N, C-alpha and C positions, 0 to 999 in steps of 0.2 A: 164515205167514199168506198166504193166496192173494189175488191181485188179482182184482177183478171183470172178467169178460170182457165186452167190449162186444157188444151184440147185432148180428147181421149187418145190413149196410147202413148202419150208423151209424158215423161216424168219431169217435173220442174226441179232444177238444181240451182243452187246459188254459187256459181263458179267464181264470183268476185270475192266473196268472203272466205272461201275455203279453196284457194288455188293449189295448195300443196298436199291435199288429202288424196289426190288421185294416185294410186300406186304406179300406174303407167307413167304419169308425169314425173314422179320421183325417180323412177328407174332411168328415164331418159336424161334427166338432169344429172344424175350420178354418173352415167356413162359419159356424158359430155365433159364433166369435170375430170374423170379419170383419164379420158382420152387426151385431154390437154396436158397432163403431167409430162409424158415423154417429150412432147413438143416444146414445153417450157425448158426442159433440161437440154434439149438439143441446141437451143440458141444461146445458152450460157457461154461466156467467154472461156477460153482455155485457162485452166487453173494455173496460178502463178506459184512457183516454188520458192520457199525461203531456203537459201543455201549459204554455206560458209565456204568462202574461197580463201584457202590458206596460201600465202605468198612465200616466195623462196627465201627472202631475208629472215635472219634469225630474230626472234622476239627478244624483248629487253631482259626478262629474268634469266633465260638460258644463256644469253650473251654475258650478263653480269656474272653469273656463276662460273662460266668458262674463263672469263678474264680474271676473276678473283683467284681461281685455282692456278692461273699462270703466274701469280705472285705480283700483280700490279699494286703500286702504292695506292692509298686512299684517294689522293688527288688525281692521279692518273686514271684510276678506275672511274671516278666521277666524270672526268672529261670524256673517257671512252664511251660511257653509257649515254652521255648527252649527244655525242656524234652519232651513235647508233640510233637514237631516237629520231634525230634529224633525217637519217637515211631511210628509216621506216616511214616517216611522214612523207618524204619525197616519193618513195616507191608507191605508197598507197594513193597519194594525190594523182600521180601519173596514170595508174591503172584505173582509178575511179573516173577520171576524166574520159578515158577511152571507153569504159563500160557504159557510162551514161550517154555517150554519143551513139552507142549501139542499142539504146533502149533498156539497159539493165539498171535497175535502181539500187544504189548503195544506201543501206539503212543504218549501218553502224560500222565502226572501225575498232579493231582490237590490236594492241601492241605489246602488252606486258607478258602474258603467258603464251600467246600465239599471235603471230603476225598475220592477220586475216581481215577480210571484209565480209560483212553480212550483206547479202544481196537478195533481191527479189527478181526472179527471171522466169520467162516462159520455158516450159519443158524442152522445147525444140532447140533452145539456145544453151542448154546445160553442157553439152559436149564441146561446143565452141569455146565456152568459158574455161573448161578444163585444159584446153589445148593452147591457151594464150601464154605468151612469154611472161615469165615471172610468177605464174600460178603453179604452185606445187601440187595441190589437189583440191578437189571440190567435193563436199559432202552435204547431205541433207541436214538441215538445222534441226537439232533435237530440242524439244521443249519438255522440260521436266516440271512435274507438279509435286508439291509436298504430299507425302502419304501420311495423312493424319488419322486414318481409321484406327490405328493402334496407339499412336502417341498421345492423342487427346485423352482417351480414357485412362491411359497409364499414369498421367500426371494429375488426374483428377480435375481437369479443366471444367468439365460439365458441372461438377458440384460447385465450383467457384462462380460459374456463369449463372447458376440457378438463382437469380435475383429474388424470386418469389419465396424461396425457402431460406436463403442466407441474408437477404437484405442488402448485399453488396452489388453495386452497379458500376463501380469505378469512379463515381463522381467525387471530386475533391482529392483524389489520390495522385501522387507523383511517383514515377518509377525511374530509378537510376540503374544503369548498367555499368558496373565498374569492372573494367578488363585490365588485368595486371600485365597482359602481354604474353609473349611466348617465351618459354624457357629454352633459349637457344643452346644452352649447355647440355640439355637432355640428349641422351644417346639416340633416341628415336628421331630427333631432328638434326642429326649429324654432329652433335656436340660430343665433347669428351666424356660426358656423363659423370663429371666430378662433383657436381652439386646436387 
């Protein structure tokens, strides 16, 4: 079978087998892709903020310390803390119900060190949240990551992890953490420092 002979002055190209070898076509495709990026960002929904809404009521630990300093007996102190815990729960339940009705999502509750709700809210609702009755303040939730760049080398962890050189991979090992607690008599923790 004979191949067709191209007519004079026309060059034969195989556009089916090499569609992306044309520099012009590549540039056009690249421009189309880049032009679409701002458009894609423009239709993204508004970023949701993770916030911590601190409530007016006193948290359990500060309440406990205040009551203990006032000289309450052990039984009275226990009862007072239980009542405070119920007040905090009721306060948080009421606010959470109102917030969720307004489209604010409550993701976590805190009551021991701080009386607060962790919420996810649209940026335009932040000021309204801060002005609500019972809300002491609103702040951006901070996320902390462990900084292991210096601690891992300092304890020689990479040498222990080096299974090729040490042969240790943790298989068959058991680890126990024995914590003897806090020396509450130490002066740094508010104790008399007698022991």
